[in-house]
PyMOL CGO cylinders between C-alpha atoms (Angstrom):
from pymol import cmd
from pymol.cgo import CYLINDER

trace = [
    CYLINDER, 303.89, 32.80, -156.27, 301.61, 29.75, -156.49, 0.3, 1, 1, 1, 1, 1, 1,
    CYLINDER, 301.61, 29.75, -156.49, 301.65, 27.50, -153.44, 0.3, 1, 1, 1, 1, 1, 1,
    CYLINDER, 301.65, 27.50, -153.44, 302.37, 23.81, -154.02, 0.3, 1, 1, 1, 1, 1, 1,
    CYLINDER, 302.37, 23.81, -154.02, 299.25, 21.65, -153.87, 0.3, 1, 1, 1, 1, 1, 1,
    CYLINDER, 299.25, 21.65, -153.87, 299.16, 19.08, -151.08, 0.3, 1, 1, 1, 1, 1, 1,
    CYLINDER, 299.16, 19.08, -151.08, 299.38, 15.57, -152.49, 0.3, 1, 1, 1, 1, 1, 1,
    CYLINDER, 299.38, 15.57, -152.49, 296.85, 13.41, -150.64, 0.3, 1, 1, 1, 1, 1, 1,
    CYLINDER, 296.85, 13.41, -150.64, 297.11, 9.66, -150.21, 0.3, 1, 1, 1, 1, 1, 1,
    CYLINDER, 297.11, 9.66, -150.21, 299.73, 7.10, -151.25, 0.3, 1, 1, 1, 1, 1, 1,
    CYLINDER, 299.73, 7.10, -151.25, 302.07, 7.79, -154.15, 0.3, 1, 1, 1, 1, 1, 1,
    CYLINDER, 302.07, 7.79, -154.15, 303.44, 4.70, -155.96, 0.3, 1, 1, 1, 1, 1, 1,
    CYLINDER, 303.44, 4.70, -155.96, 307.15, 4.09, -155.51, 0.3, 1, 1, 1, 1, 1, 1,
    CYLINDER, 307.15, 4.09, -155.51, 309.28, 5.84, -158.11, 0.3, 1, 1, 1, 1, 1, 1,
    CYLINDER, 309.28, 5.84, -158.11, 306.56, 8.32, -159.20, 0.3, 1, 1, 1, 1, 1, 1,
    CYLINDER, 306.56, 8.32, -159.20, 306.96, 12.09, -158.89, 0.3, 1, 1, 1, 1, 1, 1,
    CYLINDER, 306.96, 12.09, -158.89, 304.22, 13.16, -156.41, 0.3, 1, 1, 1, 1, 1, 1,
    CYLINDER, 304.22, 13.16, -156.41, 303.10, 16.30, -158.29, 0.3, 1, 1, 1, 1, 1, 1,
    CYLINDER, 303.10, 16.30, -158.29, 303.02, 14.59, -161.69, 0.3, 1, 1, 1, 1, 1, 1,
    CYLINDER, 303.02, 14.59, -161.69, 301.19, 11.60, -160.25, 0.3, 1, 1, 1, 1, 1, 1,
    CYLINDER, 301.19, 11.60, -160.25, 298.65, 13.87, -158.53, 0.3, 1, 1, 1, 1, 1, 1,
    CYLINDER, 298.65, 13.87, -158.53, 297.86, 15.64, -161.82, 0.3, 1, 1, 1, 1, 1, 1,
    CYLINDER, 297.86, 15.64, -161.82, 297.37, 12.33, -163.62, 0.3, 1, 1, 1, 1, 1, 1,
    CYLINDER, 297.37, 12.33, -163.62, 295.20, 10.97, -160.82, 0.3, 1, 1, 1, 1, 1, 1,
    CYLINDER, 295.20, 10.97, -160.82, 292.98, 14.08, -160.90, 0.3, 1, 1, 1, 1, 1, 1,
    CYLINDER, 292.98, 14.08, -160.90, 292.63, 13.82, -164.67, 0.3, 1, 1, 1, 1, 1, 1,
    CYLINDER, 292.63, 13.82, -164.67, 291.56, 10.17, -164.47, 0.3, 1, 1, 1, 1, 1, 1,
    CYLINDER, 291.56, 10.17, -164.47, 289.11, 10.77, -161.61, 0.3, 1, 1, 1, 1, 1, 1,
    CYLINDER, 289.11, 10.77, -161.61, 287.56, 13.76, -163.38, 0.3, 1, 1, 1, 1, 1, 1,
    CYLINDER, 287.56, 13.76, -163.38, 287.09, 11.56, -166.46, 0.3, 1, 1, 1, 1, 1, 1,
    CYLINDER, 287.09, 11.56, -166.46, 284.71, 9.17, -164.67, 0.3, 1, 1, 1, 1, 1, 1,
    CYLINDER, 284.71, 9.17, -164.67, 281.25, 9.66, -166.26, 0.3, 1, 1, 1, 1, 1, 1,
    CYLINDER, 281.25, 9.66, -166.26, 279.28, 11.76, -163.77, 0.3, 1, 1, 1, 1, 1, 1,
    CYLINDER, 279.28, 11.76, -163.77, 275.78, 13.18, -163.69, 0.3, 1, 1, 1, 1, 1, 1,
    CYLINDER, 275.78, 13.18, -163.69, 274.97, 16.61, -162.32, 0.3, 1, 1, 1, 1, 1, 1,
    CYLINDER, 274.97, 16.61, -162.32, 271.93, 16.95, -160.09, 0.3, 1, 1, 1, 1, 1, 1,
    CYLINDER, 271.93, 16.95, -160.09, 270.34, 19.21, -157.49, 0.3, 1, 1, 1, 1, 1, 1,
    CYLINDER, 270.34, 19.21, -157.49, 269.67, 17.62, -154.11, 0.3, 1, 1, 1, 1, 1, 1,
    CYLINDER, 269.67, 17.62, -154.11, 266.97, 19.02, -151.84, 0.3, 1, 1, 1, 1, 1, 1,
    CYLINDER, 266.97, 19.02, -151.84, 267.12, 18.63, -148.07, 0.3, 1, 1, 1, 1, 1, 1,
    CYLINDER, 267.12, 18.63, -148.07, 265.02, 19.75, -145.14, 0.3, 1, 1, 1, 1, 1, 1,
    CYLINDER, 265.02, 19.75, -145.14, 265.00, 19.62, -141.36, 0.3, 1, 1, 1, 1, 1, 1,
    CYLINDER, 265.00, 19.62, -141.36, 262.13, 21.28, -139.53, 0.3, 1, 1, 1, 1, 1, 1,
    CYLINDER, 262.13, 21.28, -139.53, 261.41, 24.52, -141.40, 0.3, 1, 1, 1, 1, 1, 1,
    CYLINDER, 261.41, 24.52, -141.40, 264.90, 24.71, -142.93, 0.3, 1, 1, 1, 1, 1, 1,
    CYLINDER, 264.90, 24.71, -142.93, 265.39, 23.80, -146.58, 0.3, 1, 1, 1, 1, 1, 1,
    CYLINDER, 265.39, 23.80, -146.58, 268.28, 23.84, -149.02, 0.3, 1, 1, 1, 1, 1, 1,
    CYLINDER, 268.28, 23.84, -149.02, 269.08, 22.92, -152.60, 0.3, 1, 1, 1, 1, 1, 1,
    CYLINDER, 269.08, 22.92, -152.60, 272.63, 22.00, -153.59, 0.3, 1, 1, 1, 1, 1, 1,
    CYLINDER, 272.63, 22.00, -153.59, 274.30, 21.03, -156.85, 0.3, 1, 1, 1, 1, 1, 1,
    CYLINDER, 274.30, 21.03, -156.85, 275.77, 17.56, -156.50, 0.3, 1, 1, 1, 1, 1, 1,
    CYLINDER, 275.77, 17.56, -156.50, 277.63, 15.13, -158.73, 0.3, 1, 1, 1, 1, 1, 1,
    CYLINDER, 277.63, 15.13, -158.73, 278.52, 12.17, -156.52, 0.3, 1, 1, 1, 1, 1, 1,
    CYLINDER, 278.52, 12.17, -156.52, 275.29, 10.17, -156.90, 0.3, 1, 1, 1, 1, 1, 1,
    CYLINDER, 275.29, 10.17, -156.90, 274.77, 6.48, -157.66, 0.3, 1, 1, 1, 1, 1, 1,
    CYLINDER, 274.77, 6.48, -157.66, 272.38, 3.61, -157.06, 0.3, 1, 1, 1, 1, 1, 1,
    CYLINDER, 272.38, 3.61, -157.06, 274.03, 1.22, -154.60, 0.3, 1, 1, 1, 1, 1, 1,
    CYLINDER, 274.03, 1.22, -154.60, 271.47, -1.59, -154.18, 0.3, 1, 1, 1, 1, 1, 1,
    CYLINDER, 271.47, -1.59, -154.18, 268.40, -3.09, -155.88, 0.3, 1, 1, 1, 1, 1, 1,
    CYLINDER, 268.40, -3.09, -155.88, 266.79, -4.84, -152.91, 0.3, 1, 1, 1, 1, 1, 1,
    CYLINDER, 266.79, -4.84, -152.91, 265.93, -2.43, -151.38, 0.3, 1, 1, 1, 1, 1, 1,
    CYLINDER, 265.93, -2.43, -151.38, 266.24, 0.42, -153.89, 0.3, 1, 1, 1, 1, 1, 1,
    CYLINDER, 266.24, 0.42, -153.89, 269.09, 2.46, -152.40, 0.3, 1, 1, 1, 1, 1, 1,
    CYLINDER, 269.09, 2.46, -152.40, 270.77, 5.60, -153.73, 0.3, 1, 1, 1, 1, 1, 1,
    CYLINDER, 270.77, 5.60, -153.73, 274.00, 7.00, -152.29, 0.3, 1, 1, 1, 1, 1, 1,
    CYLINDER, 274.00, 7.00, -152.29, 275.09, 10.64, -152.36, 0.3, 1, 1, 1, 1, 1, 1,
    CYLINDER, 275.09, 10.64, -152.36, 278.50, 12.00, -151.30, 0.3, 1, 1, 1, 1, 1, 1,
    CYLINDER, 278.50, 12.00, -151.30, 278.24, 15.31, -149.40, 0.3, 1, 1, 1, 1, 1, 1,
    CYLINDER, 278.24, 15.31, -149.40, 281.03, 17.53, -148.09, 0.3, 1, 1, 1, 1, 1, 1,
    CYLINDER, 281.03, 17.53, -148.09, 281.19, 17.39, -144.30, 0.3, 1, 1, 1, 1, 1, 1,
    CYLINDER, 281.19, 17.39, -144.30, 281.01, 21.16, -143.70, 0.3, 1, 1, 1, 1, 1, 1,
    CYLINDER, 281.01, 21.16, -143.70, 278.17, 21.80, -146.18, 0.3, 1, 1, 1, 1, 1, 1,
    CYLINDER, 278.17, 21.80, -146.18, 274.77, 23.10, -145.08, 0.3, 1, 1, 1, 1, 1, 1,
    CYLINDER, 274.77, 23.10, -145.08, 273.27, 20.10, -146.87, 0.3, 1, 1, 1, 1, 1, 1,
    CYLINDER, 273.27, 20.10, -146.87, 275.32, 17.74, -144.68, 0.3, 1, 1, 1, 1, 1, 1,
    CYLINDER, 275.32, 17.74, -144.68, 273.84, 19.29, -141.53, 0.3, 1, 1, 1, 1, 1, 1,
    CYLINDER, 273.84, 19.29, -141.53, 270.29, 19.14, -142.89, 0.3, 1, 1, 1, 1, 1, 1,
    CYLINDER, 270.29, 19.14, -142.89, 270.77, 15.52, -143.94, 0.3, 1, 1, 1, 1, 1, 1,
    CYLINDER, 270.77, 15.52, -143.94, 272.09, 14.63, -140.49, 0.3, 1, 1, 1, 1, 1, 1,
    CYLINDER, 272.09, 14.63, -140.49, 269.13, 16.34, -138.79, 0.3, 1, 1, 1, 1, 1, 1,
    CYLINDER, 269.13, 16.34, -138.79, 266.34, 15.56, -141.25, 0.3, 1, 1, 1, 1, 1, 1,
    CYLINDER, 266.34, 15.56, -141.25, 267.50, 12.19, -142.67, 0.3, 1, 1, 1, 1, 1, 1,
    CYLINDER, 267.50, 12.19, -142.67, 265.72, 12.76, -146.01, 0.3, 1, 1, 1, 1, 1, 1,
    CYLINDER, 265.72, 12.76, -146.01, 266.69, 14.03, -149.46, 0.3, 1, 1, 1, 1, 1, 1,
    CYLINDER, 266.69, 14.03, -149.46, 265.07, 14.55, -152.85, 0.3, 1, 1, 1, 1, 1, 1,
    CYLINDER, 265.07, 14.55, -152.85, 267.12, 14.35, -156.02, 0.3, 1, 1, 1, 1, 1, 1,
    CYLINDER, 267.12, 14.35, -156.02, 266.11, 16.51, -159.00, 0.3, 1, 1, 1, 1, 1, 1,
    CYLINDER, 266.11, 16.51, -159.00, 267.28, 15.06, -162.33, 0.3, 1, 1, 1, 1, 1, 1,
    CYLINDER, 267.28, 15.06, -162.33, 267.67, 17.91, -164.80, 0.3, 1, 1, 1, 1, 1, 1,
    CYLINDER, 267.67, 17.91, -164.80, 267.44, 17.96, -168.58, 0.3, 1, 1, 1, 1, 1, 1,
    CYLINDER, 267.44, 17.96, -168.58, 270.75, 18.62, -170.34, 0.3, 1, 1, 1, 1, 1, 1,
    CYLINDER, 270.75, 18.62, -170.34, 269.44, 22.01, -171.50, 0.3, 1, 1, 1, 1, 1, 1,
    CYLINDER, 269.44, 22.01, -171.50, 269.52, 23.32, -167.89, 0.3, 1, 1, 1, 1, 1, 1,
    CYLINDER, 269.52, 23.32, -167.89, 273.32, 23.53, -167.57, 0.3, 1, 1, 1, 1, 1, 1,
    CYLINDER, 273.32, 23.53, -167.57, 273.24, 27.16, -166.36, 0.3, 1, 1, 1, 1, 1, 1,
    CYLINDER, 273.24, 27.16, -166.36, 270.76, 26.45, -163.57, 0.3, 1, 1, 1, 1, 1, 1,
    CYLINDER, 270.76, 26.45, -163.57, 273.07, 24.32, -161.43, 0.3, 1, 1, 1, 1, 1, 1,
    CYLINDER, 273.07, 24.32, -161.43, 275.37, 27.26, -160.73, 0.3, 1, 1, 1, 1, 1, 1,
    CYLINDER, 275.37, 27.26, -160.73, 272.56, 28.88, -158.73, 0.3, 1, 1, 1, 1, 1, 1,
    CYLINDER, 272.56, 28.88, -158.73, 272.89, 26.11, -156.19, 0.3, 1, 1, 1, 1, 1, 1,
    CYLINDER, 272.89, 26.11, -156.19, 276.68, 25.88, -155.90, 0.3, 1, 1, 1, 1, 1, 1,
    CYLINDER, 276.68, 25.88, -155.90, 276.31, 27.83, -152.63, 0.3, 1, 1, 1, 1, 1, 1,
    CYLINDER, 276.31, 27.83, -152.63, 273.68, 27.59, -149.87, 0.3, 1, 1, 1, 1, 1, 1,
    CYLINDER, 273.68, 27.59, -149.87, 270.27, 29.03, -150.74, 0.3, 1, 1, 1, 1, 1, 1,
    CYLINDER, 270.27, 29.03, -150.74, 269.80, 32.59, -149.45, 0.3, 1, 1, 1, 1, 1, 1,
    CYLINDER, 269.80, 32.59, -149.45, 266.58, 33.53, -151.28, 0.3, 1, 1, 1, 1, 1, 1,
    CYLINDER, 266.58, 33.53, -151.28, 263.63, 31.28, -150.47, 0.3, 1, 1, 1, 1, 1, 1,
    CYLINDER, 263.63, 31.28, -150.47, 259.89, 31.88, -150.35, 0.3, 1, 1, 1, 1, 1, 1,
    CYLINDER, 259.89, 31.88, -150.35, 258.18, 28.57, -149.63, 0.3, 1, 1, 1, 1, 1, 1,
    CYLINDER, 258.18, 28.57, -149.63, 254.71, 28.03, -148.21, 0.3, 1, 1, 1, 1, 1, 1,
    CYLINDER, 254.71, 28.03, -148.21, 255.06, 25.97, -145.04, 0.3, 1, 1, 1, 1, 1, 1,
    CYLINDER, 255.06, 25.97, -145.04, 251.72, 24.21, -145.58, 0.3, 1, 1, 1, 1, 1, 1,
    CYLINDER, 251.72, 24.21, -145.58, 252.02, 23.26, -149.24, 0.3, 1, 1, 1, 1, 1, 1,
    CYLINDER, 252.02, 23.26, -149.24, 255.81, 23.22, -149.73, 0.3, 1, 1, 1, 1, 1, 1,
    CYLINDER, 255.81, 23.22, -149.73, 255.39, 25.20, -152.97, 0.3, 1, 1, 1, 1, 1, 1,
    CYLINDER, 255.39, 25.20, -152.97, 257.34, 28.37, -153.68, 0.3, 1, 1, 1, 1, 1, 1,
    CYLINDER, 257.34, 28.37, -153.68, 260.70, 29.50, -154.99, 0.3, 1, 1, 1, 1, 1, 1,
    CYLINDER, 260.70, 29.50, -154.99, 264.34, 29.02, -154.01, 0.3, 1, 1, 1, 1, 1, 1,
    CYLINDER, 264.34, 29.02, -154.01, 266.99, 31.18, -155.66, 0.3, 1, 1, 1, 1, 1, 1,
    CYLINDER, 266.99, 31.18, -155.66, 264.22, 32.30, -158.02, 0.3, 1, 1, 1, 1, 1, 1,
    CYLINDER, 264.22, 32.30, -158.02, 263.42, 28.75, -159.17, 0.3, 1, 1, 1, 1, 1, 1,
    CYLINDER, 263.42, 28.75, -159.17, 259.98, 27.21, -158.64, 0.3, 1, 1, 1, 1, 1, 1,
    CYLINDER, 259.98, 27.21, -158.64, 259.93, 24.26, -156.23, 0.3, 1, 1, 1, 1, 1, 1,
    CYLINDER, 259.93, 24.26, -156.23, 257.47, 21.88, -154.66, 0.3, 1, 1, 1, 1, 1, 1,
    CYLINDER, 257.47, 21.88, -154.66, 257.73, 19.47, -151.75, 0.3, 1, 1, 1, 1, 1, 1,
    CYLINDER, 257.73, 19.47, -151.75, 258.41, 15.78, -152.11, 0.3, 1, 1, 1, 1, 1, 1,
    CYLINDER, 258.41, 15.78, -152.11, 256.59, 13.26, -149.91, 0.3, 1, 1, 1, 1, 1, 1,
    CYLINDER, 256.59, 13.26, -149.91, 259.36, 13.63, -147.31, 0.3, 1, 1, 1, 1, 1, 1,
    CYLINDER, 259.36, 13.63, -147.31, 259.09, 17.44, -147.42, 0.3, 1, 1, 1, 1, 1, 1,
    CYLINDER, 259.09, 17.44, -147.42, 262.42, 17.93, -149.22, 0.3, 1, 1, 1, 1, 1, 1,
    CYLINDER, 262.42, 17.93, -149.22, 262.25, 20.46, -152.08, 0.3, 1, 1, 1, 1, 1, 1,
    CYLINDER, 262.25, 20.46, -152.08, 262.17, 19.41, -155.75, 0.3, 1, 1, 1, 1, 1, 1,
    CYLINDER, 262.17, 19.41, -155.75, 262.77, 21.76, -158.67, 0.3, 1, 1, 1, 1, 1, 1,
    CYLINDER, 262.77, 21.76, -158.67, 259.69, 22.13, -160.87, 0.3, 1, 1, 1, 1, 1, 1,
    CYLINDER, 259.69, 22.13, -160.87, 261.96, 22.13, -163.94, 0.3, 1, 1, 1, 1, 1, 1,
    CYLINDER, 261.96, 22.13, -163.94, 263.26, 18.63, -163.12, 0.3, 1, 1, 1, 1, 1, 1,
    CYLINDER, 263.26, 18.63, -163.12, 262.58, 16.02, -165.78, 0.3, 1, 1, 1, 1, 1, 1,
    CYLINDER, 262.58, 16.02, -165.78, 262.41, 13.36, -163.05, 0.3, 1, 1, 1, 1, 1, 1,
    CYLINDER, 262.41, 13.36, -163.05, 262.98, 13.08, -159.31, 0.3, 1, 1, 1, 1, 1, 1,
    CYLINDER, 262.98, 13.08, -159.31, 263.71, 10.62, -156.52, 0.3, 1, 1, 1, 1, 1, 1,
    CYLINDER, 263.71, 10.62, -156.52, 262.57, 11.06, -152.92, 0.3, 1, 1, 1, 1, 1, 1,
    CYLINDER, 262.57, 11.06, -152.92, 264.61, 9.18, -150.32, 0.3, 1, 1, 1, 1, 1, 1,
    CYLINDER, 264.61, 9.18, -150.32, 264.77, 8.44, -146.61, 0.3, 1, 1, 1, 1, 1, 1,
    CYLINDER, 264.77, 8.44, -146.61, 268.30, 8.00, -145.26, 0.3, 1, 1, 1, 1, 1, 1,
    CYLINDER, 268.30, 8.00, -145.26, 269.03, 4.45, -144.06, 0.3, 1, 1, 1, 1, 1, 1,
    CYLINDER, 269.03, 4.45, -144.06, 272.83, 4.52, -143.69, 0.3, 1, 1, 1, 1, 1, 1,
    CYLINDER, 272.83, 4.52, -143.69, 275.53, 7.15, -143.15, 0.3, 1, 1, 1, 1, 1, 1,
    CYLINDER, 275.53, 7.15, -143.15, 279.22, 6.44, -143.75, 0.3, 1, 1, 1, 1, 1, 1,
    CYLINDER, 279.22, 6.44, -143.75, 281.76, 9.08, -142.68, 0.3, 1, 1, 1, 1, 1, 1,
    CYLINDER, 281.76, 9.08, -142.68, 284.54, 9.29, -145.26, 0.3, 1, 1, 1, 1, 1, 1,
    CYLINDER, 284.54, 9.29, -145.26, 286.89, 12.08, -144.22, 0.3, 1, 1, 1, 1, 1, 1,
    CYLINDER, 286.89, 12.08, -144.22, 286.13, 15.17, -146.29, 0.3, 1, 1, 1, 1, 1, 1,
    CYLINDER, 286.13, 15.17, -146.29, 282.69, 13.77, -147.23, 0.3, 1, 1, 1, 1, 1, 1,
    CYLINDER, 282.69, 13.77, -147.23, 279.96, 11.51, -145.90, 0.3, 1, 1, 1, 1, 1, 1,
    CYLINDER, 279.96, 11.51, -145.90, 278.02, 8.98, -147.92, 0.3, 1, 1, 1, 1, 1, 1,
    CYLINDER, 278.02, 8.98, -147.92, 274.30, 9.21, -147.21, 0.3, 1, 1, 1, 1, 1, 1,
    CYLINDER, 274.30, 9.21, -147.21, 272.43, 6.15, -148.48, 0.3, 1, 1, 1, 1, 1, 1,
    CYLINDER, 272.43, 6.15, -148.48, 268.71, 6.67, -148.94, 0.3, 1, 1, 1, 1, 1, 1,
    CYLINDER, 268.71, 6.67, -148.94, 265.90, 4.28, -149.78, 0.3, 1, 1, 1, 1, 1, 1,
    CYLINDER, 265.90, 4.28, -149.78, 263.65, 5.47, -152.58, 0.3, 1, 1, 1, 1, 1, 1,
    CYLINDER, 263.65, 5.47, -152.58, 260.20, 6.10, -151.08, 0.3, 1, 1, 1, 1, 1, 1,
    CYLINDER, 260.20, 6.10, -151.08, 258.72, 8.01, -154.03, 0.3, 1, 1, 1, 1, 1, 1,
    CYLINDER, 258.72, 8.01, -154.03, 259.68, 9.10, -157.54, 0.3, 1, 1, 1, 1, 1, 1,
    CYLINDER, 259.68, 9.10, -157.54, 258.16, 10.38, -160.74, 0.3, 1, 1, 1, 1, 1, 1,
    CYLINDER, 258.16, 10.38, -160.74, 258.86, 11.67, -164.23, 0.3, 1, 1, 1, 1, 1, 1,
    CYLINDER, 258.86, 11.67, -164.23, 257.62, 15.12, -165.22, 0.3, 1, 1, 1, 1, 1, 1,
    CYLINDER, 257.62, 15.12, -165.22, 254.37, 15.13, -167.26, 0.3, 1, 1, 1, 1, 1, 1,
    CYLINDER, 254.37, 15.13, -167.26, 256.33, 16.74, -170.09, 0.3, 1, 1, 1, 1, 1, 1,
    CYLINDER, 256.33, 16.74, -170.09, 259.24, 14.34, -169.79, 0.3, 1, 1, 1, 1, 1, 1,
    CYLINDER, 259.24, 14.34, -169.79, 260.63, 15.06, -173.22, 0.3, 1, 1, 1, 1, 1, 1,
    CYLINDER, 260.63, 15.06, -173.22, 259.71, 11.76, -174.85, 0.3, 1, 1, 1, 1, 1, 1,
    CYLINDER, 259.71, 11.76, -174.85, 259.45, 13.19, -178.32, 0.3, 1, 1, 1, 1, 1, 1,
    CYLINDER, 259.45, 13.19, -178.32, 257.07, 11.79, -180.88, 0.3, 1, 1, 1, 1, 1, 1,
    CYLINDER, 257.07, 11.79, -180.88, 258.75, 10.24, -183.93, 0.3, 1, 1, 1, 1, 1, 1,
    CYLINDER, 258.75, 10.24, -183.93, 259.94, 12.98, -186.26, 0.3, 1, 1, 1, 1, 1, 1,
    CYLINDER, 259.94, 12.98, -186.26, 259.63, 15.77, -183.68, 0.3, 1, 1, 1, 1, 1, 1,
    CYLINDER, 259.63, 15.77, -183.68, 262.52, 17.95, -182.57, 0.3, 1, 1, 1, 1, 1, 1,
    CYLINDER, 262.52, 17.95, -182.57, 264.65, 16.67, -179.73, 0.3, 1, 1, 1, 1, 1, 1,
    CYLINDER, 264.65, 16.67, -179.73, 264.14, 18.99, -176.74, 0.3, 1, 1, 1, 1, 1, 1,
    CYLINDER, 264.14, 18.99, -176.74, 267.13, 17.90, -174.65, 0.3, 1, 1, 1, 1, 1, 1,
    CYLINDER, 267.13, 17.90, -174.65, 265.23, 15.84, -172.08, 0.3, 1, 1, 1, 1, 1, 1,
    CYLINDER, 265.23, 15.84, -172.08, 265.25, 12.40, -173.64, 0.3, 1, 1, 1, 1, 1, 1,
    CYLINDER, 265.25, 12.40, -173.64, 267.02, 10.36, -176.27, 0.3, 1, 1, 1, 1, 1, 1,
    CYLINDER, 267.02, 10.36, -176.27, 264.75, 9.99, -179.32, 0.3, 1, 1, 1, 1, 1, 1,
    CYLINDER, 264.75, 9.99, -179.32, 266.42, 6.65, -180.11, 0.3, 1, 1, 1, 1, 1, 1,
    CYLINDER, 266.42, 6.65, -180.11, 265.34, 5.31, -176.72, 0.3, 1, 1, 1, 1, 1, 1,
    CYLINDER, 265.34, 5.31, -176.72, 262.04, 6.79, -175.46, 0.3, 1, 1, 1, 1, 1, 1,
    CYLINDER, 262.04, 6.79, -175.46, 262.57, 5.20, -172.03, 0.3, 1, 1, 1, 1, 1, 1,
    CYLINDER, 262.57, 5.20, -172.03, 265.93, 6.90, -171.46, 0.3, 1, 1, 1, 1, 1, 1,
    CYLINDER, 265.93, 6.90, -171.46, 266.03, 10.38, -169.94, 0.3, 1, 1, 1, 1, 1, 1,
    CYLINDER, 266.03, 10.38, -169.94, 268.94, 12.58, -171.03, 0.3, 1, 1, 1, 1, 1, 1,
    CYLINDER, 268.94, 12.58, -171.03, 270.15, 13.81, -167.65, 0.3, 1, 1, 1, 1, 1, 1,
    CYLINDER, 270.15, 13.81, -167.65, 272.51, 16.75, -167.19, 0.3, 1, 1, 1, 1, 1, 1,
    CYLINDER, 272.51, 16.75, -167.19, 276.16, 15.73, -166.83, 0.3, 1, 1, 1, 1, 1, 1,
    CYLINDER, 276.16, 15.73, -166.83, 279.28, 17.40, -165.50, 0.3, 1, 1, 1, 1, 1, 1,
    CYLINDER, 279.28, 17.40, -165.50, 280.72, 17.27, -169.02, 0.3, 1, 1, 1, 1, 1, 1,
    CYLINDER, 280.72, 17.27, -169.02, 277.86, 19.52, -170.22, 0.3, 1, 1, 1, 1, 1, 1,
    CYLINDER, 277.86, 19.52, -170.22, 279.29, 22.34, -168.12, 0.3, 1, 1, 1, 1, 1, 1,
    CYLINDER, 279.29, 22.34, -168.12, 282.71, 23.79, -167.38, 0.3, 1, 1, 1, 1, 1, 1,
    CYLINDER, 282.71, 23.79, -167.38, 282.47, 22.53, -163.82, 0.3, 1, 1, 1, 1, 1, 1,
    CYLINDER, 282.47, 22.53, -163.82, 284.50, 19.75, -162.25, 0.3, 1, 1, 1, 1, 1, 1,
    CYLINDER, 284.50, 19.75, -162.25, 284.47, 18.25, -158.79, 0.3, 1, 1, 1, 1, 1, 1,
    CYLINDER, 284.47, 18.25, -158.79, 286.57, 15.82, -156.85, 0.3, 1, 1, 1, 1, 1, 1,
    CYLINDER, 286.57, 15.82, -156.85, 289.85, 14.25, -157.82, 0.3, 1, 1, 1, 1, 1, 1,
]
cmd.load_cgo(trace, "trace")
């Protein structure tokens, strides 16, 4: 027998709670959402985690906010280390993000250079020391400036202190085959992996 799902938050007057909850989840899941891998570190500890709740929140200074579940390893490392690096992945790497749905258990990283592997994927260290996936088409390195506790999750707001686009960033020459990293119609626009490219969903 399937247990009834707890309906969280206010339900409008006259609406059936279960029906309303299903509609609300459907609408929230429909919000356009990218899919990234966030790297964190504190001391000699490192982790990579798949994340979807990411957005720029200010222009002066350049601030990026990420929503992280309160009991996640990444939450602890963010709280202790106060830095994170965001790997933006090409849309062809949809299978890779599943490797980081759980905390990293297989890591061989040189403490001096920050280069190595995590879950079998090559990584290097950002300026802050947080790990970045070598396969990333672009990355952002951030120092945490604000933390807002939001119940099940916390919002960590980081200032961008470094960033780059991969040397082979997928900006195809006219007439060449699209390789999944950029939009040939707009050579300045990177085609970043999205939740809709996978069978994953999060939130709601």
